[in-house]
LOKOLDREN-709934 format. One line per field, with one value per residue (C-alpha): residue number from 1; residue in three letters; x, y, z. Coordinates in steps of 0.001 Angstrom, whole numbers, plus 500000, padded with zeros to 6 digits. Each point is the difference from the previous one (the first is absolute). Layout:
N
k	[NUM/...]
r	[ala/...]
c1	[X/...]
c2	[Y/...]
c3	[Z/...]
//
This chain:
171
k	[1/2/3/4/5/6/7/8/9/10/11/12/13/14/15/16/17/18/19/20/21/22/23/24/25/26/27/28/29/30/31/32/33/34/35/36/37/38/39/40/41/42/43/44/45/46/47/48/49/50/51/52/53/54/55/56/57/58/59/60/61/62/63/64/65/66/67/68/69/70/71/72/73/74/75/76/77/78/79/80/81/82/83/84/85/86/87/88/89/90/91/92/93/94/95/96/97/98/99/100/101/102/103/104/105/106/107/108/109/110/111/112/113/114/115/116/117/118/119/120/121/122/123/124/125/126/127/128/129/130/131/132/133/134/135/136/137/138/139/140/141/142/143/144/145/146/147/148/149/150/151/152/153/154/155/156/157/158/159/160/161/162/163/164/165/166/167/168/169/170/171]
r	[met/ala/arg/ser/leu/arg/arg/lys/ala/his/leu/arg/gly/thr/val/ala/his/gln/ala/asp/ala/leu/ala/leu/ala/arg/asp/ala/gly/asp/val/val/val/val/ala/arg/gly/val/pro/arg/ser/leu/val/met/arg/cys/pro/asp/gly/cys/gly/asp/ile/leu/thr/val/asn/leu/asp/pro/arg/ala/gly/pro/ala/trp/arg/leu/tyr/leu/lys/asp/gly/ala/thr/thr/leu/phe/pro/ser/val/trp/arg/asp/thr/gly/cys/arg/ala/his/phe/ile/leu/trp/asp/asp/val/val/phe/trp/ile/gly/glu/pro/trp/his/ser/his/glu/arg/ala/glu/leu/arg/ala/arg/val/ala/lys/arg/leu/thr/asp/his/phe/arg/ser/phe/ala/glu/ile/ala/asp/glu/leu/asn/glu/ile/pro/trp/ser/val/leu/val/glu/cys/arg/arg/leu/val/arg/glu/gly/arg/ala/leu/glu/glu/gln/gly/leu/phe/arg/ser/val/his/gln/ser/ser/pro/phe]
c1	[480833/502988/503458/501239/503530/500661/502500/501168/498654/499725/500286/497509/500782/499269/496893/498272/496778/498722/497599/502777/501683/497001/500198/503718/499838/498476/501818/501178/503112/499435/501368/499093/501328/497630/502090/499115/503235/501012/498966/496477/499083/500868/497050/500667/497828/500443/502803/498049/497788/496734/499422/500016/501278/502410/500629/502937/500665/503445/499416/500858/497805/497030/500743/502239/501951/502013/503261/500448/503397/500494/503588/501851/496982/498070/497153/500252/497531/500596/498809/498073/496232/497753/496354/497648/497029/499257/502664/502247/502952/503258/503007/502964/500630/503715/501802/496885/499526/497201/501293/497395/500385/500917/501893/503880/501396/502696/502459/503065/503364/500946/503121/500736/496624/500558/503607/498034/497443/502665/501556/496583/499494/500956/499548/496546/497010/498969/497169/500982/497772/501981/503209/498451/499115/503530/501665/497136/499082/496858/499066/499205/503676/501326/498074/501120/503899/499131/498813/503048/502220/498049/500521/503677/500237/500731/496710/497030/496310/497417/496410/501133/502809/503459/503316/503783/501718/502930/502547/502167/503516/501652/502880]
c2	[509281/501786/498163/497943/500790/496275/499481/496371/497284/496457/496773/497687/496849/498432/498182/498249/501581/503744/499177/498782/503191/502173/498454/500599/503820/501499/503120/503096/498827/496141/498324/496341/498370/497805/497174/496822/498883/503740/503212/500822/503046/502359/500515/503079/501761/503602/501604/503340/498806/500065/496260/499009/496854/500379/497197/500650/497741/498154/497785/501416/497391/501729/503581/502676/498859/501411/498508/498427/499656/498221/500618/499923/499337/503087/500691/502371/500695/501677/502293/502059/499436/502969/499542/501777/499518/499985/501732/500534/498926/500066/498164/498034/496755/499644/497838/499623/503852/501916/503243/502379/501806/503544/499470/499718/496610/498579/497267/498750/500684/497382/501140/496772/499876/503613/498865/497208/502373/502531/497268/499349/503521/501007/503088/498987/500485/496532/499157/499298/496834/498773/500362/498310/496984/499680/500352/497618/502946/501699/502794/502397/499442/500730/503089/501374/499193/501765/503039/499934/499938/503020/501932/499176/501150/496693/499527/501890/499161/500643/498671/497355/498866/500324/500199/500801/503186/500146/502597/501293/500052/503531/499225]
c3	[511369/501325/499304/502852/501109/499663/497195/500851/497797/501251/497767/501615/497796/496675/499455/496975/499952/500248/502786/502251/499294/500773/503477/500590/498971/503016/500767/497847/498085/500418/496913/498699/496810/498026/498082/498389/498484/499256/501693/498597/502398/502798/502428/502423/502430/498828/501803/500009/502978/497885/500343/496467/498682/496979/497760/497562/497164/500111/497052/496345/498410/501543/498785/500983/503066/502964/500982/503425/501728/503032/500645/503374/501948/498585/497666/497110/497316/496646/498550/502393/501076/498977/501037/497554/502381/503682/502128/496782/501668/498001/501523/499610/501911/500541/502269/502217/500313/498467/498247/499236/496531/500542/503167/500127/499913/501962/499494/501517/498288/497258/498537/498635/498052/498777/498550/498257/498610/498960/497891/498159/499115/496388/498093/499026/502359/501458/502682/503562/499828/497075/501849/502978/497941/498757/503492/501726/502265/501262/497566/502964/501323/496402/499629/503395/498791/496670/501529/502292/496889/498633/503326/499910/496328/498650/498089/498516/500309/497319/500682/502291/497500/500860/498095/500848/500140/497929/501015/497530/500524/500785/497726]
//
């Protein structure tokens, strides 16, 4: 099925059972959290418009798990979702927006976060996700600021890892 132009995701609520989540996830991009004490899974109607229901594990006790961030009223999922069946969609859910892999990301300017990220960079390559954990920030936001530091010539990137650039003194 052709990808829908709709890119917005909508958190429809938190429920205790999968069946209740299925009833709430009616439209492409609808998201429902299944929680019993702790978040267990995220149920989402595929944002690609194919109609499939995606269930993403949020509970590390049940195997590899994604991280869910509900911050400032917006829903973010980390890492990306990559379907290896059906429509084969590959996307990031960040601040209630679906970003398709392979398309340019956009993000508002966060100079204060960039300054905090820059202070965490050393002369050893580090993961943006590790830096995000230390700063209690969403990994996608830290990745964008790391890449802005690279464009400014203040950091280097190698295979998704980042380090500071030490400029030698002219004296």
